[in-house]
C-alpha positions as CSV (number, residue, x, y, z in Angstrom):
1,X,-0.1,0.1,0.0
2,X,1.5,3.5,-0.7
3,X,1.6,6.6,1.2
4,X,-1.2,8.1,-1.2
5,X,-3.5,5.1,-0.5
6,X,-3.0,5.4,2.9
7,X,-3.8,9.2,3.2
8,X,-6.9,8.8,1.0
9,X,-8.1,5.8,3.5
10,X,-7.3,7.8,6.4
11,X,-9.5,11.0,4.8
12,X,-12.1,8.7,4.1
13,X,-12.2,7.4,7.7
14,X,-12.4,10.9,8.9
15,X,-14.9,12.3,6.5
16,X,-17.3,9.1,7.7
17,X,-16.9,10.1,11.2
18,X,-17.1,13.6,10.8
19,X,-20.4,13.0,8.8
20,X,-21.7,10.5,11.6
21,X,-21.0,13.2,14.3
22,X,-23.2,15.8,12.1
23,X,-25.9,13.7,11.3
24,X,-26.1,12.5,15.0
25,X,-26.4,16.1,16.3
26,X,-29.3,16.9,13.9
27,X,-32.0,15.3,16.2
28,X,-30.6,16.7,19.4
29,X,-30.4,20.1,17.8
30,X,-34.2,20.0,17.3
31,X,-36.2,21.4,20.3
32,X,-39.5,20.2,21.2
33,X,-40.4,23.6,22.5
34,X,-41.7,25.6,19.8
35,X,-41.9,28.6,22.0
36,X,-38.0,28.9,22.3
37,X,-35.9,29.9,19.3
38,X,-32.8,28.5,20.9
39,X,-29.9,30.5,20.9
40,X,-29.6,33.5,18.8
41,X,-26.5,35.1,17.5
42,X,-26.3,38.9,17.2
43,X,-29.9,39.7,17.2
44,X,-29.6,43.4,16.1
45,X,-32.0,45.0,18.3
46,X,-34.8,42.7,17.4
47,X,-35.9,42.7,21.1
48,X,-36.3,46.5,22.1
49,X,-36.6,47.7,25.6
50,X,-38.6,50.7,24.4
51,X,-41.3,51.8,26.8
52,X,-44.8,52.3,25.6
53,X,-45.9,55.9,24.5
54,X,-47.9,56.6,27.8
55,X,-46.2,54.2,30.3
56,X,-44.6,55.4,33.4
57,X,-40.9,55.7,32.8
58,X,-38.6,55.9,36.0
59,X,-35.6,57.4,33.9
60,X,-37.1,60.6,32.6
61,X,-37.6,63.6,34.8
62,X,-41.6,63.8,34.9
63,X,-41.8,59.9,35.1
64,X,-43.5,59.7,31.7
65,X,-42.3,58.2,28.3
66,X,-44.0,60.6,26.2
67,X,-42.4,64.0,26.5
68,X,-43.5,67.4,25.1
69,X,-41.5,68.6,22.4
70,X,-38.6,71.0,23.0
71,X,-39.5,74.6,23.2
72,X,-39.2,76.1,19.9
73,X,-39.4,72.7,17.6
74,X,-41.3,72.4,14.6
75,X,-42.6,69.1,13.2
76,X,-41.3,68.2,10.0
77,X,-43.2,69.8,6.9
78,X,-45.2,72.0,9.5
79,X,-44.8,75.7,8.7
80,X,-46.2,77.6,11.6
81,X,-49.0,79.9,10.7
82,X,-49.1,83.1,12.6
83,X,-52.3,84.8,12.2
84,X,-55.2,83.9,14.5
85,X,-58.5,83.1,13.2
86,X,-60.2,86.8,13.9
87,X,-61.6,89.2,11.3
88,X,-58.2,91.2,12.1
89,X,-56.1,87.9,11.4
90,X,-57.8,88.0,8.2
91,X,-57.1,91.4,7.1
92,X,-53.5,91.0,7.9
93,X,-53.2,87.7,6.0
94,X,-54.7,89.5,2.9
95,X,-52.2,92.5,3.5
96,X,-49.0,90.3,4.2
97,X,-49.1,87.1,2.7
98,X,-48.4,87.1,-1.3
99,X,-49.0,84.0,-3.7
100,X,-45.6,82.9,-4.0
101,X,-46.6,80.3,-6.7
102,X,-45.9,81.2,-10.4
103,X,-49.1,81.2,-12.7
104,X,-48.4,78.5,-15.2
105,X,-50.3,75.6,-16.5
106,X,-48.8,73.0,-14.2
107,X,-49.7,75.0,-11.1
108,X,-53.3,75.8,-12.1
109,X,-53.7,71.8,-13.2
110,X,-52.5,70.9,-9.7
111,X,-54.8,73.7,-8.3
112,X,-57.7,72.2,-10.0
113,X,-57.1,69.0,-9.0
114,X,-56.8,69.9,-5.2
115,X,-59.7,72.1,-5.6
116,X,-61.9,69.2,-7.1
117,X,-61.0,67.1,-4.0
118,X,-61.4,69.4,-1.0
119,X,-63.5,72.3,-2.4
120,X,-65.8,71.4,-5.2
121,X,-68.1,69.3,-2.6
122,X,-69.3,72.4,-1.0
123,X,-68.6,75.2,-3.7
124,X,-69.2,73.3,-6.7
125,X,-67.3,72.3,-9.8
126,X,-67.8,76.0,-11.2
127,X,-67.2,77.7,-7.8
128,X,-71.0,78.8,-7.7
129,X,-71.7,77.6,-4.1
130,X,-73.9,74.6,-5.5
131,X,-71.8,71.5,-4.7
132,X,-73.2,68.2,-3.8
133,X,-73.3,68.9,-0.2
134,X,-75.4,71.7,-0.2
135,X,-77.7,70.3,-3.1
136,X,-78.4,67.0,-1.3
137,X,-79.5,68.9,1.7
138,X,-76.4,67.9,4.0
139,X,-74.9,71.2,4.4
140,X,-76.8,73.7,6.8
141,X,-76.1,76.7,4.5
142,X,-75.4,77.7,1.3
143,X,-71.5,78.0,0.7
144,X,-70.5,81.1,-0.8
145,X,-69.9,81.5,-4.6
146,X,-66.2,81.9,-5.4
147,X,-66.6,83.6,-8.8
148,X,-68.5,86.9,-7.6
149,X,-66.8,90.2,-8.0
150,X,-66.5,90.6,-4.4
151,X,-65.0,87.3,-3.8
152,X,-62.4,87.3,-6.7
153,X,-61.5,91.0,-5.5
154,X,-60.2,89.8,-2.2
155,X,-56.4,89.4,-1.9
156,X,-54.9,86.2,-2.2
157,X,-53.9,85.9,1.3
158,X,-57.1,86.2,2.7
159,X,-58.2,83.1,0.4
160,X,-54.9,81.3,2.0
161,X,-56.1,82.3,5.5
162,X,-59.8,81.0,5.0
163,X,-58.6,77.7,3.7
164,X,-56.0,77.4,6.4
165,X,-58.0,78.1,9.5
166,X,-61.7,77.8,8.0
167,X,-64.4,80.5,8.1
168,X,-68.0,80.2,9.6
169,X,-69.2,77.0,9.3
170,X,-66.0,75.9,6.8
171,X,-63.7,73.6,8.4
172,X,-59.9,74.3,8.6
173,X,-57.8,72.8,5.7
174,X,-54.5,73.1,7.3
175,X,-53.6,69.6,7.9
176,X,-55.3,68.4,4.6
177,X,-53.5,70.6,2.0
178,X,-50.1,71.6,1.7
179,X,-49.3,75.3,1.8
180,X,-48.1,75.2,-1.8
181,X,-51.0,73.4,-2.8
182,X,-53.2,76.1,-1.2
183,X,-51.7,78.8,-3.3
184,X,-52.1,76.5,-6.3
185,X,-56.0,76.3,-5.4
186,X,-56.0,80.1,-5.3
187,X,-54.3,80.3,-8.4
188,X,-57.1,77.9,-10.0
189,X,-59.9,79.9,-8.6
190,X,-58.6,83.4,-9.6
191,X,-57.1,82.5,-13.1
192,X,-59.2,79.5,-14.4
193,X,-62.3,79.2,-12.8
194,X,-63.4,82.8,-12.8
195,X,-62.7,82.7,-16.5
196,X,-64.8,79.8,-17.3
197,X,-67.8,81.7,-15.7
């Protein structure tokens, strides 16, 4: 028997022994308790020790997990609105707020889309105040027409103020329509809707 054959035989024996050891470990490694995952290596923060939002928290100063925001912070995509919902606030908004949106076809089309989603149900497709909610008796009083001379002569800032904070029985749309889209709705009302009527 040559040296190579002896090495090959020894290698085969080692391989068979290793295979037997590995195969014998498979049944042992299967746990009968299905609720346990066994050992985990590097779980990567899978099991968080986070507190529930309104749960007591002994680590924080006031003992609560939910903390008030730091003074002066503003949520993402939230632009603070400085005018109050008063006649004086409406007048100031009309004087100080200027429509920053360029009057082009794309912006007017976006304004039309937003108008049809949020405004047409009450003010009507043509802006006459004859929307579905009023026509079907679901609205207690007739919404104002947006295409009268009085309404169209109002400054853009007043429109923005009313869309943001609401007016009379109209609810606020501050959280529903982005600021830029409010300006586009105003653009659509003044440039496109008024021209159709």
